[in-house]
C-alpha positions as CSV (number, residue, x, y, z in Angstrom):
1,M,-6.0,-3.8,5.7
2,T,-4.1,-4.0,2.4
3,E,-1.6,-7.0,1.6
4,A,1.6,-4.9,2.3
5,Q,0.5,-3.8,5.2
6,R,0.0,-7.4,6.8
7,E,3.5,-8.3,5.3
8,K,5.0,-5.7,7.2
9,Y,3.3,-6.7,10.3
10,R,4.3,-10.3,9.8
11,Q,7.7,-9.4,9.3
12,K,7.6,-7.5,13.0
13,L,6.1,-10.9,14.0
14,L,9.0,-12.9,13.0
15,A,11.6,-10.8,14.1
16,L,10.1,-10.1,17.6
17,H,9.5,-14.2,17.6
18,A,13.2,-14.4,16.8
19,E,14.5,-11.9,19.3
20,L,12.1,-13.7,22.2
21,T,12.9,-17.4,21.2
22,E,16.8,-15.9,21.2
23,K,16.9,-14.8,24.8
24,A,17.9,-17.0,27.3
25,P,15.3,-17.0,30.9
26,A,16.7,-14.4,33.1
27,K,18.1,-16.6,36.3
28,I,19.8,-15.0,39.3
29,E,21.8,-17.2,41.4
30,P,21.2,-17.6,45.4
31,N,23.2,-15.7,47.0
32,R,23.3,-18.5,49.9
33,T,24.6,-21.7,49.0
34,D,25.5,-23.5,51.7
35,E,22.3,-23.8,54.6
36,A,25.2,-23.6,57.3
37,R,25.9,-20.3,56.3
38,V,24.2,-17.5,57.8
39,G,25.4,-13.8,58.7
40,G,27.0,-11.2,56.7
41,D,24.7,-8.4,55.0
42,E,21.1,-8.8,56.5
43,D,19.6,-7.1,53.5
44,E,21.3,-9.7,50.9
45,Q,18.5,-12.1,51.3
46,P,15.9,-10.4,50.9
47,L,17.1,-8.6,48.3
48,N,18.2,-11.6,46.5
49,E,14.6,-13.6,47.1
50,M,13.4,-10.3,45.4
51,M,15.7,-10.1,41.9
52,Q,14.7,-14.0,41.9
53,A,10.6,-12.8,42.1
54,I,11.4,-10.1,39.2
55,A,13.3,-12.3,36.8
56,S,10.3,-15.1,37.1
57,K,7.9,-12.3,36.5
58,R,9.8,-11.2,33.6
59,N,10.3,-14.8,32.4
60,R,6.6,-15.3,32.3
61,N,6.1,-12.0,30.5
62,M,7.9,-13.1,28.2
63,D,6.4,-16.6,27.8
64,G,3.1,-14.9,27.6
65,V,4.3,-12.9,24.6
66,L,5.4,-15.3,22.8
67,Q,2.3,-17.4,22.7
68,Q,0.3,-14.3,21.6
69,V,3.4,-13.8,18.8
70,V,2.5,-17.2,17.8
71,K,-1.4,-17.0,17.6
72,A,-0.9,-13.6,15.7
73,L,1.4,-15.6,13.2
74,G,-0.7,-18.4,13.0
75,K,-3.8,-15.9,11.9
76,L,-2.1,-14.3,9.4
77,R,-1.3,-17.4,8.1
78,D,-4.5,-19.0,8.2
79,D,-6.9,-16.4,8.2
80,P,-5.1,-12.9,6.9
81,D,-8.7,-10.9,6.6
82,S,-9.5,-11.1,9.6
83,F,-5.9,-9.8,11.3
84,G,-6.0,-6.4,12.7
85,E,-9.9,-7.3,13.8
86,C,-10.4,-7.0,17.5
87,E,-11.8,-10.9,19.0
88,E,-13.7,-9.5,20.8
89,C,-16.1,-7.1,19.3
90,G,-14.9,-7.5,15.6
91,D,-13.8,-3.7,14.9
92,D,-10.7,-2.6,13.8
93,I,-7.6,-2.1,16.3
94,P,-6.0,1.0,15.3
95,P,-3.0,1.1,13.4
96,G,-0.8,2.8,16.0
97,R,-2.1,-0.1,18.7
98,L,-1.0,-2.6,16.1
99,E,2.7,-0.7,15.5
100,A,3.2,-1.3,18.9
101,M,2.2,-4.8,19.3
102,P,1.0,-6.5,16.2
103,Y,0.4,-9.4,18.1
104,V,-2.6,-7.7,20.1
105,G,-6.0,-9.6,19.7
106,F,-8.0,-6.9,21.4
107,C,-9.0,-3.1,20.6
108,V,-8.1,-0.8,23.9
109,N,-12.0,-1.2,24.9
110,C,-11.8,-4.6,25.0
111,Q,-8.9,-4.6,26.2
112,G,-9.8,-2.5,29.0
113,Q,-12.6,-4.9,29.9
114,K,-10.8,-7.8,29.7
115,D,-8.2,-6.2,32.3
116,A,-10.4,-4.6,34.9
117,P,-11.2,-6.0,38.2
118,K,-13.5,-8.9,38.7
119,G,-16.2,-7.9,41.2
120,G,-16.6,-4.8,43.7
121,P,-14.0,-3.0,45.3
122,T,-12.1,-4.8,48.1
123,R,-11.1,-1.9,50.1
124,R,-12.8,-1.0,53.0
125,K,-13.6,2.2,54.9
126,L,-12.4,2.6,58.6
127,T,-16.7,3.1,59.6
128,D,-17.3,-0.5,57.6
129,Y,-15.7,-1.8,60.9
130,T,-17.8,0.0,63.5
């Protein structure tokens, strides 16, 4: 990878870092603030809880991406020659993948193995119970 390419990725990472740090965590206010208040729309509370769960998951995902961005910026600073190489197998990460997510540390194959479910299948067949 050339120095110009690394600089382009560094600029992308810095822009992404600024975007993620400027965003405030998503927050959904509870719809029932008074414990004595019951009634109203019966779908209101479950819907609100679902929205809170989605906001919480989104906040965790943003934190995870921010950590990866910081790690990638550190790699560009400390060991620029290794930027763009898979941390697992050492192969080059395809340029398209780096364009889409300049903070990735693994090639598609290694990321797939890392994200694969652990152990065997958990779903059982009806015949397993007889």
